[in-house]
Structures are given as structure tokens and as C-alpha cells.
C-alpha positions as CSV (number, residue, x, y, z in Angstrom):
1,X,99.0,71.0,70.9
2,X,97.9,67.4,70.8
3,X,98.2,65.5,67.5
4,X,95.3,64.6,65.2
5,X,93.2,61.5,65.7
6,X,93.7,59.3,62.6
7,X,90.4,57.4,62.9
8,X,88.4,60.7,63.0
9,X,90.4,62.0,60.0
10,X,89.6,58.8,58.1
11,X,85.9,58.9,59.0
12,X,85.7,62.5,57.8
13,X,87.4,61.6,54.6
14,X,84.9,58.8,54.1
15,X,82.0,61.1,54.7
16,X,83.4,63.6,52.2
17,X,83.8,60.8,49.6
18,X,80.2,59.7,50.0
19,X,79.0,63.3,49.9
20,X,80.7,64.0,46.6
21,X,79.8,60.6,45.0
22,X,76.9,60.7,42.5
23,X,75.9,57.2,43.5
24,X,76.3,54.7,46.3
25,X,79.7,53.2,46.9
26,X,80.7,49.7,47.9
27,X,83.3,49.0,50.6
28,X,86.0,48.0,48.0
29,X,85.5,51.3,46.2
30,X,85.7,53.3,49.4
31,X,88.8,51.5,50.6
32,X,90.5,51.9,47.2
33,X,89.6,55.6,47.0
34,X,91.0,56.4,50.5
35,X,93.9,54.0,50.2
36,X,92.8,52.0,53.2
37,X,92.8,48.3,53.9
38,X,89.3,46.8,53.4
39,X,89.1,45.7,57.0
40,X,89.9,49.2,58.2
41,X,87.4,50.8,55.9
42,X,84.8,48.4,56.9
43,X,85.3,49.1,60.6
44,X,84.9,52.8,60.1
45,X,81.9,52.6,57.9
46,X,80.1,50.3,60.3
47,X,80.7,52.7,63.2
48,X,79.3,55.6,61.0
49,X,76.4,53.4,60.2
50,X,75.6,52.7,63.8
51,X,75.4,56.4,64.6
52,X,73.2,57.1,61.6
53,X,75.7,59.0,59.5
54,X,75.9,56.4,56.8
55,X,73.2,54.0,55.5
56,X,73.5,50.8,53.6
57,X,71.1,49.6,50.9
58,X,70.0,46.1,50.0
59,X,72.9,45.7,47.6
60,X,75.4,46.3,50.4
61,X,76.4,49.8,49.1
62,X,76.7,52.9,51.2
63,X,75.5,56.5,51.1
64,X,75.2,59.4,53.6
65,X,72.6,58.8,56.3
66,X,69.7,61.1,57.2
67,X,71.1,61.8,60.7
68,X,73.9,63.7,59.1
69,X,71.3,66.3,57.9
70,X,71.1,67.6,61.4
71,X,74.8,68.5,61.5
72,X,76.0,71.6,59.9
73,X,72.5,72.4,58.6
74,X,70.8,73.5,61.8
75,X,68.8,76.2,59.9
76,X,66.7,73.3,58.5
77,X,65.5,72.7,62.1
78,X,65.0,76.4,62.8
79,X,62.8,76.9,59.8
80,X,61.2,73.5,60.2
81,X,61.6,73.0,56.5
82,X,61.8,69.2,56.5
83,X,59.2,68.5,59.2
84,X,56.6,70.9,57.6
85,X,57.2,69.7,54.1
86,X,56.7,66.1,55.0
87,X,53.0,66.8,55.6
88,X,52.5,67.8,51.9
89,X,55.0,65.6,50.1
90,X,52.9,62.4,50.3
91,X,49.8,64.1,49.0
92,X,51.8,65.7,46.1
93,X,53.2,62.3,45.2
94,X,49.6,60.8,45.2
95,X,48.2,63.6,43.1
96,X,50.9,63.7,40.5
97,X,51.8,60.0,40.5
98,X,55.5,61.0,40.6
99,X,58.4,61.1,43.0
100,X,58.7,64.1,45.3
101,X,61.9,65.7,46.5
102,X,62.5,68.6,48.9
103,X,65.8,70.5,48.8
104,X,67.7,73.4,50.1
105,X,71.1,75.0,49.2
106,X,74.2,73.5,50.9
107,X,77.7,74.5,49.8
108,X,76.8,75.3,46.2
109,X,74.6,72.3,45.6
110,X,71.0,71.1,46.3
111,X,70.8,69.0,49.5
112,X,67.8,66.6,49.3
113,X,66.2,66.7,52.7
114,X,63.2,64.6,52.0
115,X,62.1,62.2,49.2
116,X,58.9,60.3,48.6
117,X,58.9,57.5,46.1
118,X,56.7,57.5,43.0
119,X,53.6,55.6,44.1
120,X,54.0,52.5,42.0
121,X,55.9,49.2,42.2
122,X,59.0,50.4,40.3
123,X,62.4,49.9,41.8
124,X,63.5,53.3,43.2
125,X,66.5,54.6,45.2
126,X,66.1,56.9,48.3
127,X,67.8,60.2,47.6
128,X,67.7,61.8,51.1
129,X,71.1,63.3,51.7
130,X,72.0,63.4,48.1
131,X,73.6,66.5,46.5
132,X,72.3,67.7,43.2
133,X,73.7,70.4,40.9
134,X,72.0,73.8,41.2
135,X,72.1,74.6,37.4
136,X,70.7,71.4,36.0
137,X,67.7,70.7,38.2
138,X,64.3,72.3,38.8
139,X,65.0,72.4,42.5
140,X,68.3,74.1,42.0
141,X,66.9,76.7,39.6
142,X,64.2,77.7,42.1
143,X,66.9,78.1,44.8
144,X,69.3,80.0,42.4
145,X,66.5,82.3,41.3
146,X,66.2,83.7,44.9
147,X,69.9,83.6,45.8
148,X,72.1,86.0,43.9
149,X,75.1,84.9,46.0
150,X,74.7,81.3,45.1
151,X,74.4,82.2,41.4
152,X,77.5,84.5,41.6
153,X,79.5,81.6,43.2
154,X,78.8,79.3,40.2
155,X,82.0,78.7,38.2
156,X,82.1,76.1,35.5
157,X,78.8,74.4,35.0
158,X,79.0,70.7,34.1
159,X,77.2,69.6,31.0
160,X,75.4,66.4,32.1
161,X,73.5,66.1,28.8
162,X,73.3,68.1,25.6
163,X,70.3,70.0,27.1
164,X,72.2,71.2,30.2
165,X,72.5,75.0,30.4
166,X,76.2,75.8,30.8
167,X,76.3,79.4,29.7
168,X,75.8,81.9,32.5
169,X,73.7,84.2,30.3
170,X,71.4,81.3,29.3
171,X,70.9,80.3,32.9
172,X,70.4,83.9,34.0
173,X,67.7,84.3,31.4
174,X,66.0,81.2,32.7
175,X,66.2,82.3,36.3
176,X,64.4,85.5,35.4
177,X,61.6,83.4,34.0
178,X,61.5,81.4,37.2
179,X,61.2,84.5,39.3
180,X,58.3,85.8,37.0
181,X,56.4,82.5,36.9
182,X,57.1,81.1,40.3
183,X,58.2,77.7,39.2
184,X,61.1,76.0,37.4
185,X,61.7,72.9,35.3
186,X,64.4,70.8,33.9
187,X,63.7,68.6,30.8
188,X,66.5,66.1,30.3
189,X,69.1,68.5,31.6
190,X,70.5,66.3,34.4
191,X,69.5,62.8,33.2
192,X,68.4,61.9,29.6
193,X,64.7,61.0,29.5
194,X,63.9,62.5,32.9
195,X,62.2,65.8,33.8
196,X,61.4,67.7,37.0
197,X,59.2,70.6,38.1
198,X,59.7,72.6,41.3
199,X,58.4,75.6,43.2
200,X,59.8,77.7,46.0
201,X,59.1,77.2,49.7
202,X,59.0,80.5,51.6
203,X,59.3,81.2,55.3
204,X,58.7,84.3,57.3
205,X,59.0,87.5,55.3
206,X,58.8,85.6,52.0
207,X,62.3,84.4,52.2
208,X,62.9,81.3,50.0
209,X,64.1,78.6,52.4
210,X,63.8,75.6,50.1
211,X,62.1,74.0,47.1
212,X,59.7,71.2,46.5
213,X,59.3,69.3,43.2
214,X,58.4,66.2,41.3
215,X,60.5,64.2,38.9
216,X,59.9,61.5,36.4
217,X,59.9,60.4,32.8
218,X,59.7,63.2,30.3
219,X,56.7,61.6,28.5
220,X,54.7,61.7,31.7
221,X,55.7,65.2,32.9
222,X,55.8,67.0,29.6
223,X,53.8,67.5,26.4
224,X,55.0,66.5,22.9
225,X,56.5,69.9,22.7
226,X,58.6,69.2,25.8
227,X,56.7,71.6,28.0
228,X,55.7,70.6,31.5
229,X,52.0,69.9,31.8
230,X,50.2,72.8,33.5
231,X,48.2,70.4,35.7
232,X,51.4,69.1,37.3
233,X,52.8,72.6,37.6
234,X,49.7,73.5,39.5
235,X,50.0,70.6,41.9
236,X,53.6,71.5,42.7
237,X,52.8,75.2,43.2
238,X,49.9,74.2,45.5
239,X,52.1,72.0,47.6
240,X,54.8,74.8,47.8
241,X,52.2,77.3,49.0
242,X,50.8,74.9,51.6
243,X,54.3,74.3,53.0
244,X,55.0,78.0,53.0
245,X,51.8,78.7,55.0
246,X,52.9,76.0,57.5
247,X,56.2,77.8,57.8
248,X,54.5,81.1,58.7
249,X,54.3,82.9,55.3
250,X,51.1,85.0,55.7
251,X,48.9,85.3,52.7
252,X,50.8,82.5,50.9
């Protein structure tokens, strides 16, 4: 059998590093983490950037590129999740005044397949290709509520804030509520001061194939009692139903 190709192994390691990072990484951080010379790491990252697997921001840091979404996740194309959702993401951002994310399950996490910025002049970071925790996000809870296998596969659940649900019984109770109400929220569970609201996107036969949601400051999304505003919940559910109809869910 022929030997392994070192450059491909290094590129794969680089992609895994970026996939599991919670933020963007600079070339020095990448080189140090993989024990590579800076010049070697830079050559590999530039090649990955040219083929669209990696993207660089204005600060010179790197993250996974949108082109990578088409590899290993072909079901997204089959169900037309991303392309159909795009038609409704911009209107949802305009109606709610908040950022919109669309996600699906990938290897025990939420893969963000589309992201629309909050419609204002604030500095924001594109999250397409990011991986979010299932148990601490509204998108994740929506997906978990319809995927018993994904819930069963959860092991230790990281406490990102003091509000994060880390006990299985507490999360199971919340997921029952999600199934009953048709929407989910997280209020300061992933990031202090931030909240999100999400609803399921369904395809043929009513199967949940993804989730769409908004995220922003708690004071904008929630009441003084820390409950999501019904108006915003309605906007999100309307958008989810619209995408579901586009995907072929009859009577959605």
C-alpha cells in the first residue's frame, strides 16, 4: 500500500482544528497548535483558502469556508435546506431586527448553514460554517427535540454560563416543552446577555431537517421576566413554516 501524503494529513488536521475552535484563529495559533513552521502552515492555509475550504476575515484570522458545507453534508443539498431558507432569512431579519441563523445537526453539534446579520451598523461576525452546542442554543434544542438519537448521544454537557442546562432530566423536560409549543429559546445559556429563539424546519413527511432562529441581546428579545416576546416567537415560527412549505411540507 502506498504511504500517506503528509500535506493532505496536515490540511485535514488544520480543517479539524478550525472546525473545533470556538473562534477564528490566526496563522501563529494554527502553526503552534499543529506544531508546524509558520511558513508551512501559511502555505497550506492559503491553498485551502483558494479552494474555498477556509475563509479569512479583515483581521487576518481564519475560519472554515462555506464551500466546505457541500462536503460530507450532501443531505443539505438533497433537502434544499440552505437554498430554500435563504428566501425567508432576510425578511425575518428585517421583521425582527435581529440576526438570523439556520442550522442542522452535524456530528453532535449544530452546523450553521446560513447567517444574516442584524440589520444595523453594528460590527458582526459571519457564522456560516460554525458549530454550536446542541444543548445550549435554541437551534440545538429544536433539533434535539425531534432527534432522540442525538439526545441519547449527548454525554457531558458543558456549562457555558450559570444558566446552561447541564442535567439530562432538565434538558429532557425542556425538550418536551419544545415539542408541545413548536419553538425553543435560550436565554443567556450560551453567552451571557444574549438570547435566541428558534423553530423547526420540516421537509416531506414532516421530518425536521433543520431549524431557523434569531439571536440578540436579552433586553431586546425578552421581557423583564426573561421570557421571549410572543411577537418575535411568531415571526420565527412564520418563517419556519414558510421554509417548510418551500421544502414540500403540505399543510405547513
